Each structure stands twice: as structure tokens, then as C-alpha cells.
C-alpha positions as CSV (number, residue, x, y, z in Angstrom):
1,M,-10.0,-22.3,-3.7
2,E,-9.3,-22.4,0.1
3,T,-6.1,-24.5,0.7
4,D,-5.1,-26.7,3.5
5,T,-1.5,-26.2,4.7
6,P,0.5,-28.6,2.4
7,S,3.4,-30.6,3.7
8,P,6.8,-28.9,3.0
9,Q,8.0,-29.2,-0.6
10,L,11.4,-28.6,-2.2
11,F,12.2,-26.3,-5.2
12,S,14.2,-29.2,-6.6
13,T,11.0,-31.1,-7.2
14,L,9.7,-28.5,-9.7
15,L,10.2,-29.0,-13.4
16,L,12.5,-26.0,-13.8
17,D,15.4,-25.4,-16.2
18,E,18.9,-25.9,-14.7
19,P,19.7,-22.1,-14.7
20,L,16.8,-21.4,-12.4
21,L,17.6,-24.3,-10.1
22,E,21.1,-23.1,-9.9
23,A,19.9,-19.6,-8.9
24,L,17.7,-21.0,-6.2
25,E,20.7,-23.0,-4.8
26,T,22.9,-19.9,-4.9
27,L,20.2,-17.9,-3.0
28,E,20.0,-20.8,-0.5
29,L,16.3,-21.3,-1.2
30,V,15.4,-24.9,-0.7
31,E,11.9,-25.2,0.8
32,M,8.9,-23.5,-0.7
33,T,6.4,-21.4,1.4
34,E,2.8,-22.2,1.4
35,V,1.8,-19.7,-1.4
36,Q,4.7,-20.8,-3.6
37,Q,3.7,-24.4,-3.4
38,V,0.3,-23.8,-4.6
39,A,0.7,-20.8,-7.0
40,I,3.8,-21.8,-8.8
41,A,2.3,-25.1,-10.2
42,Q,-0.9,-23.3,-11.3
43,A,1.0,-20.5,-13.0
44,L,3.2,-23.0,-14.9
45,A,0.0,-24.6,-16.2
46,G,-0.8,-21.2,-17.8
47,K,-4.0,-20.5,-15.8
48,D,-5.2,-17.0,-14.9
49,L,-4.9,-16.7,-11.1
50,I,-6.3,-14.6,-8.2
51,V,-3.9,-15.2,-5.3
52,N,-4.6,-13.8,-1.8
53,A,-1.4,-14.0,0.2
54,K,-0.2,-11.7,3.1
55,T,2.9,-9.6,2.9
56,G,6.1,-11.4,3.7
57,S,4.8,-14.8,2.5
58,G,7.2,-15.1,-0.4
59,K,4.7,-14.2,-3.1
60,T,7.1,-12.3,-5.3
61,L,9.1,-15.5,-5.9
62,A,5.7,-17.3,-6.5
63,F,5.0,-15.3,-9.6
64,V,8.6,-14.5,-10.8
65,L,9.8,-18.1,-10.9
66,P,7.1,-19.5,-13.2
67,L,7.3,-16.4,-15.3
68,L,11.0,-16.9,-16.0
69,Q,10.4,-20.6,-16.8
70,Q,7.7,-19.7,-19.3
71,I,10.1,-17.2,-21.0
72,L,12.8,-19.8,-21.2
73,D,10.3,-22.2,-22.8
74,N,9.1,-19.6,-25.3
75,P,12.0,-17.2,-26.1
76,Q,11.1,-14.0,-28.1
77,S,13.1,-11.0,-29.3
78,V,10.6,-8.6,-27.7
79,A,9.3,-8.0,-24.2
80,Q,6.8,-10.7,-23.4
81,A,6.1,-10.2,-19.6
82,I,4.8,-7.1,-17.7
83,I,4.7,-6.9,-13.9
84,L,2.6,-4.0,-12.7
85,A,3.0,-2.6,-9.1
86,P,1.6,0.5,-7.4
87,T,4.8,2.0,-6.1
88,R,8.4,2.7,-7.3
89,E,9.9,0.9,-4.3
90,L,7.9,-2.2,-4.9
91,C,8.9,-2.2,-8.6
92,R,12.6,-2.0,-7.7
93,Q,12.1,-4.8,-5.2
94,I,10.4,-7.0,-7.8
95,N,13.2,-6.2,-10.2
96,K,15.8,-7.2,-7.8
97,Q,14.1,-10.5,-7.3
98,C,13.8,-11.0,-11.0
99,T,17.5,-10.2,-11.5
100,L,18.7,-12.7,-8.8
101,L,16.5,-15.6,-10.1
102,A,17.6,-14.9,-13.7
103,Q,21.3,-14.5,-13.0
104,Y,22.3,-17.6,-14.8
105,T,20.1,-16.9,-17.8
106,K,20.2,-14.2,-20.6
107,I,16.8,-12.8,-19.6
108,K,16.9,-9.0,-19.2
109,T,14.6,-6.8,-17.1
110,A,13.7,-3.1,-17.1
111,V,12.2,-0.9,-14.4
112,I,9.8,1.7,-15.9
113,I,8.6,4.1,-13.1
114,G,7.9,7.7,-12.5
115,G,10.5,10.1,-11.1
116,E,13.1,9.0,-13.5
117,D,14.3,10.4,-16.9
118,P,12.1,9.0,-19.7
119,K,15.0,9.3,-22.1
120,Y,17.0,6.8,-20.1
121,Q,14.1,4.4,-19.9
122,I,13.7,4.6,-23.7
123,K,17.3,3.5,-24.1
124,V,16.7,0.5,-21.8
125,L,13.5,-0.4,-23.7
126,E,15.4,-0.3,-27.0
127,Q,17.5,-3.2,-25.7
128,Y,14.3,-5.3,-25.8
129,P,14.2,-6.6,-22.2
130,E,12.0,-9.8,-21.8
131,I,10.4,-8.5,-18.6
132,I,9.2,-5.0,-17.8
133,V,8.5,-4.1,-14.2
134,A,6.4,-0.9,-14.2
135,T,3.9,1.5,-12.5
136,P,0.8,1.8,-14.7
137,G,1.0,5.5,-15.6
138,R,4.6,5.6,-16.7
139,L,4.2,2.4,-18.8
140,L,1.2,3.8,-20.7
141,E,3.4,6.9,-21.6
142,H,5.9,4.5,-23.2
143,V,3.1,2.6,-25.0
144,K,1.9,5.9,-26.5
145,R,5.5,6.5,-27.7
146,G,5.5,3.2,-29.4
147,M,8.3,1.9,-27.1
148,V,6.3,-1.1,-25.8
149,D,4.3,-3.5,-27.9
150,L,1.6,-4.7,-25.6
151,D,0.3,-7.1,-28.3
152,A,3.5,-9.2,-27.8
153,I,2.8,-9.6,-24.0
154,N,2.0,-13.2,-23.0
155,I,2.1,-12.8,-19.2
156,L,0.7,-9.9,-17.1
157,V,1.2,-9.8,-13.4
158,L,-0.7,-7.4,-11.1
159,D,1.1,-7.2,-7.8
160,E,-0.4,-5.5,-4.8
161,A,-3.6,-5.1,-6.9
162,D,-5.5,-3.8,-3.8
163,R,-3.2,-0.9,-3.5
164,M,-3.4,-0.1,-7.2
165,L,-7.2,0.1,-6.9
166,A,-6.8,2.4,-3.9
167,M,-4.5,4.7,-5.7
168,G,-6.8,5.0,-8.7
169,F,-5.0,2.9,-11.2
170,N,-8.0,0.7,-12.1
171,D,-8.7,2.3,-15.5
172,D,-4.9,2.3,-16.5
173,V,-4.6,-1.4,-15.5
174,I,-7.7,-2.3,-17.6
175,K,-6.3,-0.2,-20.6
176,I,-3.0,-2.1,-20.4
177,A,-4.6,-5.6,-20.0
178,R,-7.0,-5.1,-23.0
179,Q,-4.1,-4.2,-25.3
180,C,-2.1,-7.4,-24.4
181,N,-2.1,-10.6,-26.4
182,E,-5.5,-12.3,-26.5
183,E,-3.9,-15.4,-25.1
184,C,-2.1,-13.5,-22.3
185,Q,-2.0,-15.1,-18.9
186,T,-3.0,-12.7,-16.2
187,V,-2.1,-13.2,-12.6
188,L,-3.5,-11.0,-9.8
189,Y,-1.8,-10.9,-6.3
190,S,-3.4,-9.1,-3.3
191,A,-2.9,-9.2,0.4
192,S,-6.6,-8.3,0.9
193,F,-8.8,-9.6,-1.9
194,N,-12.3,-8.3,-1.8
195,E,-14.7,-9.7,-4.4
196,S,-16.9,-6.6,-4.6
197,K,-14.0,-4.2,-4.9
198,F,-12.2,-6.2,-7.6
199,Q,-15.3,-7.1,-9.6
200,D,-14.8,-4.6,-12.3
201,L,-11.1,-5.3,-12.7
202,T,-11.4,-9.2,-12.6
203,D,-14.4,-9.2,-15.1
204,K,-12.4,-7.3,-17.6
205,V,-8.9,-8.6,-17.4
206,L,-9.2,-12.3,-16.1
207,Y,-10.6,-15.4,-17.9
208,E,-11.9,-18.3,-15.7
209,A,-9.4,-17.4,-13.0
210,E,-8.4,-20.0,-10.4
211,R,-8.8,-18.5,-6.9
212,I,-6.0,-19.3,-4.4
213,L,-6.9,-18.0,-0.9
214,I,-3.8,-19.0,1.1
215,D,-4.2,-16.4,3.9
216,S,-5.4,-12.9,4.3
217,T,-4.5,-9.6,5.9
218,R,-6.7,-10.5,8.9
219,E,-4.4,-13.4,9.8
220,G,-1.8,-11.7,11.8
221,N,1.9,-12.4,11.3
222,E,2.9,-14.8,14.0
223,N,6.5,-13.7,13.6
224,V,5.8,-10.1,14.8
225,T,5.2,-9.1,18.3
226,Q,2.5,-6.4,18.3
227,Q,2.3,-3.9,21.2
228,K,0.9,-0.4,21.8
229,I,2.3,2.4,23.9
230,L,-0.1,5.1,25.2
231,A,1.0,8.7,24.6
232,D,-0.2,12.2,25.6
233,D,0.6,14.2,22.6
234,H,3.0,14.7,19.6
235,D,5.8,15.9,21.9
236,H,5.4,12.8,24.2
237,K,5.5,10.6,21.1
238,I,8.8,12.2,20.0
239,K,10.3,11.5,23.5
240,L,9.1,7.9,23.3
241,C,10.7,7.6,19.8
242,V,14.1,9.1,20.8
243,H,14.2,6.8,23.9
244,I,13.5,3.7,21.8
245,L,15.8,4.6,18.9
246,Q,18.7,5.5,21.2
247,N,18.7,1.8,22.3
248,E,18.7,2.9,25.9
249,D,16.3,0.1,26.9
250,E,17.8,-3.4,27.0
251,N,14.3,-4.8,26.3
252,L,14.0,-2.8,23.1
253,N,17.3,-3.5,21.4
254,F,17.1,-3.5,17.6
255,H,19.2,-3.7,14.5
256,K,17.2,-1.7,12.0
257,A,13.9,0.3,12.5
258,I,11.3,2.1,10.4
259,V,9.2,4.8,12.0
260,F,5.9,5.3,10.0
261,A,3.9,8.5,10.1
262,N,0.7,9.4,8.2
263,K,1.9,12.7,6.8
264,K,5.2,13.8,5.2
265,E,5.2,16.9,7.5
266,T,5.2,14.6,10.5
267,V,8.0,12.6,8.9
268,N,10.1,15.7,8.5
269,S,9.4,16.8,12.1
270,I,10.4,13.4,13.5
271,S,13.6,13.4,11.4
272,G,14.5,16.9,12.6
273,W,14.1,15.8,16.3
274,L,16.2,12.7,15.8
275,Q,18.9,14.7,14.1
276,S,19.0,17.1,17.1
277,K,19.6,14.1,19.3
278,N,22.4,12.8,17.0
279,I,20.3,9.9,15.6
280,P,20.9,9.8,11.8
281,S,18.0,8.6,9.7
282,A,16.8,8.1,6.2
283,T,13.7,10.1,5.3
284,V,11.3,8.6,2.7
285,H,8.1,10.2,1.3
286,S,6.6,11.5,-1.9
287,D,8.4,14.9,-1.9
288,I,11.8,13.2,-1.7
289,D,13.6,13.1,-5.1
290,Q,13.7,9.5,-6.5
291,D,17.5,9.5,-6.9
292,K,17.9,10.7,-3.3
293,R,15.3,8.1,-2.1
294,N,17.2,5.3,-3.8
295,M,20.4,6.6,-2.2
296,L,18.9,6.6,1.3
297,L,17.4,3.2,0.8
298,R,20.8,1.9,-0.2
299,K,22.4,3.3,2.9
300,F,19.7,1.7,5.0
301,R,20.2,-1.7,3.3
302,N,23.9,-1.5,3.7
303,D,23.8,-0.6,7.4
304,D,25.1,2.9,6.9
305,L,21.9,4.0,8.6
306,N,19.8,2.0,10.9
307,V,16.7,4.2,11.2
308,M,14.3,5.2,8.5
309,I,11.3,7.6,8.9
310,A,8.6,7.2,6.2
311,T,5.0,7.6,5.1
312,D,3.1,4.7,3.7
313,V,5.0,4.9,0.4
314,A,7.5,2.6,2.2
315,S,4.9,0.2,3.6
316,R,4.9,-2.0,0.5
317,G,7.7,-3.6,-1.5
318,L,10.6,-3.0,1.0
319,D,12.3,-6.2,1.9
320,I,15.2,-5.2,4.2
321,K,17.4,-7.8,5.9
322,D,17.7,-7.5,9.8
323,L,14.7,-5.1,9.9
324,D,13.4,-6.0,13.4
325,L,11.5,-3.0,14.7
326,I,8.5,-1.0,13.3
327,I,7.2,2.0,15.2
328,N,3.8,3.4,14.1
329,F,4.2,7.1,15.3
330,D,0.7,7.7,14.0
331,V,-2.0,5.0,14.1
332,P,-2.5,4.0,10.5
333,Q,-5.8,4.9,8.7
334,N,-7.0,1.3,8.5
335,G,-6.2,-2.4,9.3
336,E,-4.8,-3.1,5.8
337,D,-2.3,-0.2,6.0
338,Y,-1.3,-1.4,9.5
339,M,-0.6,-5.0,8.4
340,H,1.5,-3.7,5.4
341,R,3.5,-1.5,7.7
342,I,4.3,-4.2,10.3
343,G,4.8,-6.7,7.4
344,R,8.2,-5.0,6.7
345,T,9.5,-7.0,9.7
346,G,9.1,-10.7,10.6
347,R,9.4,-11.7,7.0
348,M,9.7,-15.3,6.1
349,H,11.4,-17.0,9.1
350,E,12.6,-13.8,10.9
351,T,11.1,-12.2,14.0
352,G,10.2,-8.6,14.6
353,L,8.5,-6.1,17.0
354,A,5.7,-3.6,16.1
355,L,5.0,-0.7,18.4
356,T,2.1,1.6,17.9
357,L,2.0,5.0,19.7
358,V,-1.6,5.8,20.7
359,N,-3.0,9.1,22.1
360,A,-6.6,9.8,23.2
361,Q,-7.7,11.0,19.7
362,E,-6.4,7.7,18.1
363,W,-7.8,5.2,20.7
364,N,-10.9,4.4,18.7
365,K,-9.1,4.0,15.4
366,M,-6.6,1.6,17.1
367,I,-9.5,-0.5,18.5
368,S,-11.1,-0.6,15.1
369,I,-7.9,-1.9,13.6
370,E,-7.5,-4.6,16.3
371,N,-11.2,-5.7,15.9
372,F,-10.9,-5.8,12.1
373,L,-7.7,-7.9,12.3
374,Q,-9.0,-9.9,15.3
375,I,-5.9,-9.2,17.3
376,E,-5.1,-7.6,20.6
377,C,-1.9,-5.5,20.9
378,T,-0.6,-5.8,24.4
379,E,0.0,-2.5,26.2
380,R,3.7,-1.6,26.8
381,K,5.0,1.0,29.2
382,I,8.4,2.7,29.3
383,K,8.9,3.4,33.0
384,S,10.6,6.9,32.5
385,L,8.0,8.1,30.0
386,V,4.6,6.7,31.3
387,A,1.7,8.7,29.8
388,K,-0.8,10.5,31.9
389,Y,-3.4,9.2,29.5
390,T,-4.4,5.7,30.5
391,G,-7.2,5.0,28.1
392,P,-10.9,5.9,28.2
393,E,-12.7,5.6,31.5
394,N,-15.9,4.4,29.9
395,R,-15.7,1.9,27.1
396,K,-18.3,0.2,24.9
397,S,-18.3,-3.6,24.6
398,S,-16.2,-3.2,21.4
399,G,-13.5,-1.5,23.5
400,K,-14.0,2.0,22.0
401,A,-14.6,5.1,24.0
402,Y,-18.0,6.5,24.4
403,G,-18.4,9.8,22.5
404,K,-19.1,12.9,24.5
405,K,-22.7,14.0,24.5
406,K,-23.3,17.6,23.7
407,D,-25.4,19.7,26.1
408,T,-29.0,20.1,24.7
409,K,-29.0,23.8,25.6
410,Q,-25.8,24.2,23.7
411,K,-27.3,22.5,20.7
412,N,-30.2,24.9,20.8
413,K,-27.8,27.9,20.9
414,N,-25.9,26.5,17.9
415,K,-29.1,26.1,15.9
416,K,-29.5,28.5,13.2
417,K,-32.5,30.7,13.6
418,E,-35.2,30.0,11.2
419,I,-35.9,33.0,9.0
420,N,-39.4,33.4,7.5
421,K,-38.7,33.8,3.8
422,I,-41.1,35.9,1.9
423,K,-41.6,34.9,-1.7
424,V,-41.0,37.9,-3.9
425,R,-42.9,37.9,-7.1
426,A,-41.9,39.7,-10.2
427,R,-45.2,41.6,-10.3
428,D,-44.5,43.0,-6.8
429,K,-41.3,44.5,-8.1
430,K,-42.9,46.5,-10.8
431,N,-43.3,50.3,-10.4
432,V,-41.9,50.1,-6.8
433,G,-42.0,53.7,-5.4
434,K,-44.2,55.0,-8.2
435,R,-47.8,56.1,-7.8
436,R,-50.0,54.4,-10.4
437,A,-52.2,56.8,-12.3
438,P,-55.9,56.3,-11.5
439,T,-57.9,54.7,-14.3
440,E,-60.2,57.2,-16.0
441,K,-63.8,56.4,-15.7
442,K,-66.1,57.3,-18.5
443,I,-69.2,59.3,-17.3
444,S,-72.2,59.1,-19.6
445,I,-74.2,62.4,-19.7
446,P,-77.9,62.1,-20.4
447,D,-79.3,64.0,-23.3
448,S,-81.3,67.0,-22.3
């Protein structure tokens, strides 16, 4: 169902147990966001849900709070709720939210993700946590070991379901869902719900699900100022990054920043350059050991570092206080990735700035993102580092550059010469090079 913007509602109006209300008060959470107002009530009613809500809208609390209340209403001695998420960082962020909201209860949580020692996780599971926050693959490993009884699960949450599908977790998610209790309530959250893409998943794991379409990825974050800076090449982008991150420009002051790149090699290159300019930074990508990754993120959160260089593994699940600057060193692959990146800033009631560095090869991709999201990133220039590239001279009505037409003569030169193929038959190969003996003719001699 499409929802009109409801009038502000307080958490105190919800029928929640005292420990949860006390936790909300401690966290200074008073007024619900739009997605929380609509989704919490439906979840408490026990309905299967499909919720479309953009990043930074408070969706984690929207599924954690009713989940905790349902566990308090129906206590068990085994795990009864599973929250699946696509990345380790997102799992940790969800677990943090669970811990904060459950601080005045006896509810225990466990994080089950790859990159950690399974033996440690087994010990945690042996303590029978009520909530398991996990990535699909690692959870199935523990199910095979008999450490998790899926038949006892009453609530299954699929967070960032769009990303799980993109990462190939569809079959794993279905396998987990089908082993859960028949009466299990399943809640699916996505920032970009697409009916056709989700058809297989929703048909197999949801029952008469209520659709809550609050907002979508295409609805830009009003709290984030979105700009683009034209660049000539990789080296020029490095110079732009260094200038911005050295806080030399009064108009670009920031407290914390994340620089996103498409490849881990680029992340390492940027980090090396920043280090040579005495700009310390945290580096996060898939090759970084999980323990080291956690340590760097901790430093970033605690203000020991104020710059992080990362691939898209950090574009989901990170909720960092005072993060007010995002730099897209590379233009993201698509509009959804772009929105998840810039969604790390401008969260809830905060504001932020997103800068995307665009060279000639990336112009059309950037225009595609802007058209898809129905936004227009204003062009920004840094006086001391203005690019020679000023955008395409000839543009289509869409804003994209016209492709270069290849010369017809050149095309003809590049054409492969057609070779007349002669069909070789087996009979033609027989006795090649040999003279065939002439057939003897019988001559009849007349009788004399």
C-alpha cells in the first residue's frame, strides 16, 4: 500500500513493555519516522511484510522494536528470531541496534558472519541467544552442524533484500525460510523493491504479505547536497581528493568523510597517496581481514581517524555519527549503489554533502544515474584544480554525449575477409596420392 505522510507519532503511544520504552528514552528516541509509524504496527500484528524504505529512514528500528516485543510476549529457551543481511558490516550495525534496544531486558543476540572463527560462534550459539543476526551462507553452515534449530524460528527478517539478491543469496535465503516454523512471520525490507526481481523470493517465503511503500531509492535524500566535480584523469582525481581532505577549502569543511571507489586496487592507491600527504585513513574492502576491518571502523567511529577509503562493502549498514562528507572517487555502477553510498550521510535529521568526481569516460554513466534518480547534481569547481575537461561538446536530449562514429573505410579494413570454404568429403580423402588400378575389362573372343 502507498502511504500518505502521517502526522508525527510518539513511541510512548505504542503498546510496548516498560524495558523497551525505557531503552527508547535512554536513547532519546521520542518521535517515530514515517516508516516506523507504519511498519511497527503491522509487524506487531504478526503480518508478513514487504517494506520499501530508503536508507537512513530508521528502518532497522522499525523491524527490531516489534521483534523484541514479540519475544517478550512469547519467551522461549531457544533462538526464535533470525535477521538476515547481505554484509558483515550491516549485521554488526543491526546487532548494535538490537543490543541498545534490549539493554533493559534479558534478551541475548548473536552475530554469525563469515571471516570469523566458527568455533567462537559455536560457543555463542550454545548460550541460546533469542536473536541471531547473520549472513545467509555462514548461518547455513551452522544449521548443517545442528547448532541452529530453524524449526523454532518464529520471526524471519530479510534486510537489504535487494542487495542479497544481487549477491546471489536468493537460494540460500529460500532454503533458510523453508526450514523455519510454518507459522513464522517473514518481513522483507528493501530500498529498491522491484516486483519482477523479487517474484521468486516473495512467492516462496511470504504469505499474503502487506506491501508498505513509504519511499524509494529514486526519491533523493533531501538532507544531502549532491554535487559533481569534473576531472581529467586518475591523477587529477587524487589531487582533488587530497585538496578536499586536507580541509584547505573553507567551503568544504567536514568532520568525517568516506571516499568510495569501485575497485579495491583503487582504494589501496588512494590510501597510499593520502598517507604520503600525511592524511591518515581507514581502508575497508573485501581483502581486509575482518578483525582489522572492525578495528579500523572502531577508530573511525571514535574519531581516531576521520577519513575512510572503501569499496561498496561499506555502502550499506554503516551508521556513523558526524559523517558529513561522501566522495565518489569513481562514479558508481548504477543509481541504487549511488544512493546507498550517499545514504551514509544525511541520516535521520543530519545533513551531509556528496561529491562525485566525473571524467570523460564516466560522463554518460553519471547522467544515467541522474536520470534514473530524477536528480541533477550541480557542478562544483575547485579554483586551483579546475579540469581541462568541461563536459561533452555535443549532447543528446538526455544529457549524454554522442558516441564517436567510426569511419566507414576503417570499418571495411577491420572486416574479416571472407574465405570460401570448400567442403571436404570423406570420399575425397581416400587413396589421396595413389593411382587407382584400372578396372580389367573382359574381352570375349569369338569361336573360330
